[in-house]
Each structure stands twice: as structure tokens, then as C-alpha cells.
C-alpha positions as CSV (number, residue, x, y, z in Angstrom):
1,M,10.5,75.9,-98.9
2,A,12.4,72.9,-100.4
3,I,12.4,69.7,-98.2
4,I,15.7,68.0,-97.8
5,N,15.8,64.3,-97.2
6,Y,18.1,63.4,-94.4
7,R,18.5,60.7,-91.6
8,V,18.3,61.5,-87.9
9,D,21.1,59.0,-87.4
10,D,23.3,61.2,-89.6
11,L,22.6,64.2,-87.4
12,R,23.5,62.2,-84.4
13,A,26.8,61.3,-86.0
14,L,27.7,65.0,-86.6
15,S,26.8,65.8,-83.0
16,A,28.9,62.9,-81.7
17,L,31.9,64.1,-83.8
18,H,31.6,67.6,-82.5
19,T,31.6,66.3,-78.9
20,S,34.4,63.8,-79.3
21,G,36.6,65.5,-81.9
22,S,37.5,62.1,-83.4
23,F,36.0,59.8,-86.0
24,V,37.3,56.8,-83.9
25,R,35.8,58.0,-80.6
26,A,32.6,59.2,-82.3
27,A,32.1,55.8,-84.0
28,E,32.7,54.0,-80.7
29,R,30.2,56.2,-78.9
30,L,27.5,55.3,-81.5
31,H,28.6,51.6,-81.4
32,I,29.2,51.5,-85.2
33,T,32.2,50.9,-87.4
34,Q,34.4,53.8,-88.6
35,S,33.4,53.1,-92.2
36,A,29.7,53.3,-91.2
37,F,30.3,56.5,-89.3
38,S,32.1,58.1,-92.2
39,R,29.3,57.1,-94.5
40,R,26.8,58.9,-92.2
41,I,28.8,62.1,-92.3
42,S,29.1,61.9,-96.1
43,Q,25.3,61.3,-96.5
44,L,24.6,64.4,-94.4
45,E,27.0,66.5,-96.4
46,A,25.3,65.3,-99.6
47,A,21.9,66.2,-98.2
48,V,23.0,69.7,-97.1
49,G,25.1,70.3,-100.2
50,G,28.2,71.5,-98.4
51,A,31.1,70.5,-96.3
52,L,30.3,70.0,-92.6
53,V,33.7,68.6,-91.5
54,E,37.3,69.8,-92.0
55,R,39.5,66.8,-92.5
56,T,43.3,67.1,-92.1
57,T,46.0,64.7,-91.2
58,R,46.4,66.4,-87.9
59,R,42.8,67.0,-86.7
60,V,39.1,66.8,-87.4
61,A,36.9,69.8,-86.8
62,L,33.5,71.0,-87.9
63,T,33.2,73.8,-90.5
64,S,31.1,76.9,-89.7
65,L,28.2,75.3,-91.5
66,G,28.7,72.1,-89.4
67,L,28.8,74.0,-86.2
68,D,25.7,76.0,-87.0
69,L,23.8,72.8,-87.9
70,V,24.9,71.2,-84.6
71,R,23.8,74.2,-82.6
72,K,20.4,74.3,-84.2
73,T,19.7,70.6,-84.1
74,G,21.1,69.7,-80.7
75,L,18.1,70.7,-78.6
76,L,15.7,69.3,-81.2
77,L,17.4,65.9,-81.0
78,E,17.1,66.0,-77.2
79,Q,13.4,66.8,-77.5
80,L,13.0,64.0,-80.0
81,D,14.6,61.5,-77.7
82,D,12.5,62.8,-74.8
83,A,9.3,62.4,-76.9
84,M,10.2,58.9,-77.9
85,V,10.9,57.9,-74.2
86,E,7.6,59.4,-73.1
87,A,5.8,57.6,-75.9
88,G,7.3,54.3,-74.8
89,R,6.3,55.0,-71.2
90,S,2.7,55.7,-72.3
91,A,2.6,52.6,-74.5
92,R,3.7,50.5,-71.4
93,G,1.2,52.3,-69.2
94,E,3.8,54.0,-67.1
95,S,2.3,57.5,-67.9
96,G,-0.1,59.1,-70.3
97,R,-3.8,59.7,-70.6
98,I,-6.9,57.8,-71.8
99,D,-9.8,59.6,-73.2
100,V,-13.1,57.8,-72.7
101,A,-16.7,58.8,-73.5
102,C,-19.2,57.3,-71.2
103,L,-22.9,57.4,-70.4
104,T,-23.4,59.5,-67.3
105,T,-25.5,56.8,-65.7
106,V,-22.7,54.3,-66.2
107,A,-20.0,56.8,-65.1
108,Y,-21.4,57.3,-61.6
109,S,-22.8,53.8,-61.0
110,L,-20.2,51.4,-62.4
111,L,-17.0,53.3,-63.1
112,P,-15.7,53.9,-59.5
113,P,-14.9,50.2,-58.7
114,V,-13.4,49.7,-62.1
115,L,-11.2,52.8,-61.8
116,D,-10.0,51.7,-58.4
117,T,-8.7,48.4,-59.9
118,F,-7.3,50.2,-62.9
119,R,-5.4,52.6,-60.6
120,Q,-3.7,49.7,-58.9
121,R,-2.3,48.5,-62.2
122,Y,-1.6,51.9,-63.8
123,P,-1.1,54.5,-61.0
124,H,0.4,57.1,-63.4
125,V,-2.1,56.9,-66.2
126,R,-4.7,59.7,-66.1
127,L,-8.3,59.3,-67.2
128,H,-10.1,62.0,-69.2
129,L,-13.8,61.2,-68.9
130,R,-16.4,62.6,-71.2
131,D,-19.6,61.7,-69.4
132,D,-22.6,62.5,-71.6
133,T,-25.6,61.2,-73.4
134,G,-25.6,58.1,-75.6
135,Q,-25.7,60.1,-78.8
136,R,-22.8,62.3,-77.8
137,V,-20.8,59.3,-76.7
138,V,-21.0,57.9,-80.2
139,Q,-20.2,61.3,-81.8
140,A,-17.1,61.6,-79.6
141,V,-15.8,58.2,-80.6
142,L,-16.5,58.8,-84.3
143,A,-14.7,62.2,-84.1
144,R,-11.7,60.5,-82.4
145,E,-12.2,62.7,-79.3
146,A,-12.3,59.5,-77.3
147,E,-10.3,56.3,-77.7
148,F,-13.5,54.3,-76.9
149,G,-16.9,54.8,-75.4
150,I,-19.5,53.1,-73.2
151,G,-22.9,53.9,-74.7
152,V,-26.3,52.8,-75.9
153,L,-26.0,50.5,-78.9
154,G,-28.0,51.5,-81.9
155,P,-28.2,50.1,-85.4
156,P,-25.0,48.6,-86.8
157,S,-22.4,51.0,-88.1
158,A,-19.7,50.3,-90.7
159,E,-17.3,52.6,-88.8
160,L,-17.8,51.2,-85.3
161,H,-16.8,48.0,-83.5
162,V,-19.2,47.3,-80.7
163,E,-19.5,44.7,-77.9
164,H,-22.9,44.3,-76.3
165,C,-22.3,43.9,-72.6
166,A,-25.6,44.5,-70.7
167,D,-29.3,45.2,-71.0
168,D,-30.4,48.1,-68.8
169,P,-34.2,47.9,-68.4
170,Y,-36.4,51.0,-67.6
171,V,-38.0,50.9,-64.2
172,I,-40.5,53.1,-62.3
173,A,-38.8,54.8,-59.3
174,F,-40.5,56.4,-56.3
175,R,-39.9,57.4,-52.7
176,A,-40.5,54.9,-49.9
177,G,-44.1,54.8,-48.8
178,H,-45.7,55.1,-52.2
179,A,-48.6,52.8,-53.1
180,L,-46.4,51.1,-55.8
181,Q,-44.1,49.8,-53.1
182,R,-46.6,46.9,-52.5
183,R,-46.2,45.7,-56.1
184,K,-43.5,43.4,-57.5
185,R,-44.0,44.6,-61.1
186,V,-45.8,47.5,-62.8
187,G,-47.4,47.5,-66.2
188,W,-47.0,50.6,-68.4
189,K,-50.8,51.0,-68.6
190,D,-50.9,51.2,-64.8
191,L,-48.9,54.4,-64.9
192,Q,-51.8,56.4,-66.3
193,A,-53.2,56.7,-62.7
194,W,-50.1,58.6,-61.5
195,R,-48.2,61.8,-62.2
196,V,-45.1,60.5,-64.0
197,V,-42.0,62.6,-64.5
198,A,-40.3,62.1,-67.8
199,L,-37.2,63.3,-69.5
200,R,-37.8,65.7,-72.4
201,S,-38.9,64.4,-75.7
202,T,-35.5,65.2,-77.2
203,S,-33.9,62.6,-74.9
204,A,-32.9,59.3,-76.6
205,N,-34.3,57.4,-73.7
206,R,-37.6,59.1,-74.0
207,Q,-37.7,58.5,-77.7
208,Q,-37.0,54.8,-77.2
209,I,-39.8,54.5,-74.7
210,D,-42.3,56.5,-76.7
211,E,-41.6,54.3,-79.8
212,A,-42.1,51.1,-77.8
213,L,-45.3,52.3,-76.2
214,A,-46.7,53.5,-79.6
215,A,-45.9,50.1,-81.1
216,A,-47.8,48.4,-78.2
217,G,-50.8,50.8,-78.6
218,I,-50.2,52.3,-75.1
219,A,-50.7,56.0,-74.5
220,S,-47.7,57.9,-73.1
221,P,-48.1,58.4,-69.3
222,W,-46.0,61.5,-69.0
223,F,-47.1,64.5,-66.8
224,D,-44.0,66.5,-65.9
225,E,-40.9,66.8,-67.9
226,V,-37.3,67.6,-66.9
227,E,-34.1,68.2,-68.9
228,H,-31.6,66.3,-66.8
229,L,-31.6,63.0,-64.9
230,S,-30.3,64.7,-61.8
231,S,-33.4,67.0,-61.8
232,M,-35.7,63.9,-62.0
233,L,-33.9,62.3,-59.1
234,G,-34.4,65.4,-57.0
235,L,-38.1,65.5,-57.7
236,L,-38.5,61.9,-56.9
237,R,-36.6,62.2,-53.7
238,G,-38.9,65.1,-52.8
239,G,-42.0,63.0,-53.3
240,V,-43.2,65.3,-56.2
241,G,-44.0,62.3,-58.4
242,I,-42.8,59.0,-59.8
243,G,-40.4,58.7,-62.7
244,V,-39.3,56.3,-65.4
245,L,-35.5,55.9,-65.7
246,P,-32.9,53.3,-66.6
247,R,-32.1,50.9,-63.8
248,L,-28.4,51.8,-63.8
249,A,-29.4,55.4,-62.8
250,L,-30.5,54.1,-59.4
251,Q,-27.3,52.4,-58.6
252,A,-25.6,55.6,-57.6
253,G,-25.3,56.8,-54.1
254,A,-27.5,59.8,-54.8
255,A,-30.5,57.5,-55.3
256,V,-30.1,55.1,-52.4
257,D,-33.3,56.4,-50.8
258,L,-35.5,55.6,-53.8
259,L,-37.3,52.4,-54.5
260,S,-38.0,50.9,-58.0
261,R,-40.1,48.3,-59.7
262,P,-39.7,46.6,-63.1
263,L,-41.9,47.8,-65.9
264,H,-43.5,45.3,-68.2
265,S,-45.9,44.9,-71.1
266,P,-43.8,45.8,-73.0
267,D,-40.3,45.2,-71.6
268,V,-38.2,48.2,-72.7
269,V,-34.4,48.0,-72.3
270,R,-31.3,49.9,-73.3
271,R,-28.6,47.8,-74.9
272,I,-25.3,49.0,-73.2
273,G,-21.9,48.2,-74.7
274,L,-18.4,49.3,-75.5
275,L,-17.7,50.9,-78.9
276,K,-14.6,52.1,-80.7
277,R,-13.7,53.0,-84.3
278,R,-12.9,49.9,-86.4
279,D,-9.6,51.6,-87.4
280,T,-8.6,52.4,-83.8
281,R,-6.0,50.2,-82.1
282,L,-6.2,50.7,-78.3
283,S,-3.1,51.3,-76.2
284,R,-2.3,48.6,-73.6
285,P,-3.8,50.6,-70.7
286,A,-6.9,51.4,-72.7
287,E,-7.4,47.8,-73.7
288,D,-7.1,46.7,-70.1
289,L,-9.6,49.4,-69.1
290,W,-11.9,48.2,-71.9
291,N,-11.8,44.6,-70.5
292,M,-12.4,45.7,-66.9
293,L,-15.4,47.7,-68.0
294,R,-16.8,44.8,-70.0
295,Q,-16.6,42.5,-67.0
296,Q,-18.3,45.1,-64.8
297,L,-21.1,45.7,-67.3
298,M,-21.7,42.0,-67.8
299,H,-21.9,41.5,-64.0
300,H,-24.6,44.1,-63.7
301,G,-26.4,43.3,-67.0
């Protein structure tokens, strides 16, 4: 199908002429001069390749071709106007949706107070949250499935702009009454005496810890393994064992009955930050949400 070059303003001129029945009134309606209005009609006829208006000394009327064009484009012009109005409202934060990818631990520990503040400023903007692992957060941002993400920062990437906001150390967590409660800090070597629950070896957290321990010449202390962090929290609350997990994971309401102690020798931390594609320009609401999350992360870092 051949593509015809035309101007939307010229289609609006034809519609205004059909409604008003007069070049003078149609030009006034569009707030342009009569000569400019006539030029729009002529441009549209040249693009179509046929007469759209019957001009006589007594009246102005649309030809059958002109009437057919007005009927077919009238609804499209209304939809186009509605789309532009809605886009403007979204740009101003009066409506729309923000897609954010976020570490699960951050989502349930730090997001609620941020979202409460965000809602006060943008009550009609919806949030679509992809809470997932650090690796999948990065993948979602790179694939443009999220405007930006909150994740674990890895090696520098040419495609990503990142802002380091917080260090999230790994801690040992346990139920109240455990012998470790008497200590202020716990060394990794000391964990060999206990049954330690770990995330599976495919977890990015587990891989980071195993690499750090191997570099320090310390044997891995793992006894039981689980797939998900929620399963680990359930085991720990039941007194089944003790577990190594990021400190942020304990800042959720589900873990208020668990105690923790810092792990040292070596100190192992996750670098948490905000990330987006370098070629992505955030909307005004998304940029404000980015700044709110940065402040919250830095406060807890």
C-alpha cells in the first residue's frame, strides 16, 4: 500500500469546513487566517489527488470524496486528541503507570513508606512492581520491561546508569534464646559449629558469599538449603536452624521475632542501588520516585 504524506492539521481543516459550511467560520474556528485555511484544504486535495470541496459563488460543500474522508477520519482525530491529552496527563503525573523492577527484600522492607509519600504527590499514578532477584531486576531494565530498577550492583555496564545507594551486609539470623544471642558479632568460621540454612547455590547471594569465603580460605558452613527467602524465614522462626541472609531481609514485619548479629572476617555486603538504561529518560513521576527511593536506601545503608 502506497503511503500518502499529509498533515493532521489539514484533516482538521476539512472537518471544520464540513461542520461550519463556510471558509470564514471554519478559519475562525481554527484561529487561522482564511488564506492559511484555504492552503490547508489545497494541500489535502493535492495529497489525496482529488477534489474534496465544491466551490461555487453561492455555497461551499464537500464532495462525496470529502464527505467519505471526514466520516472515516472524524473518530480517529478524536482518538488522537484523547491520546495526546492522556499522554500529557501522564507526563504531569496526573495519571499513568510506572513499571519498576525491585529486589524482593527491598520491596517489602523499604518500599511501603516511600510509596505512601509518593501517593500523596501522585494519587492517580499506578505502580507496576516486578519484585524479583537481583539478576532478573537487571534483565527487566535492559529489556525495557521496567523504567528503572532497584537491585544488586555488579560490574560496570556500558548500557546501564547506576547509583550506589547502600551497602547491605549479610548477617546471621536466629530465634530468640539461641546461644548466639549472647554475642555482639559472629565470625564466619564460628558457624561451623551450627546447622546453617542457606539459599541454593544458584542464588546470586549464595554465590557472592561462597566466593568471598573461598578467597578467605574458609570452608562453607551450609547444612540445609532452601529455594526462597520466605522458606528460610519460616525455618528460622520455627527454630529449625540459623540462617545467613541480607540484613534488609530482616526489616520486614514477617521477621520481627528474629534476632541477628553481624558476620565478620570477612565482611561480605551486597551493593544496593538504582539502575536504568543510559538511553532512558524517566518521566516526572518516575524521576521523583527514583529520588525518594535513593533517600530511603541511603538512610538505611
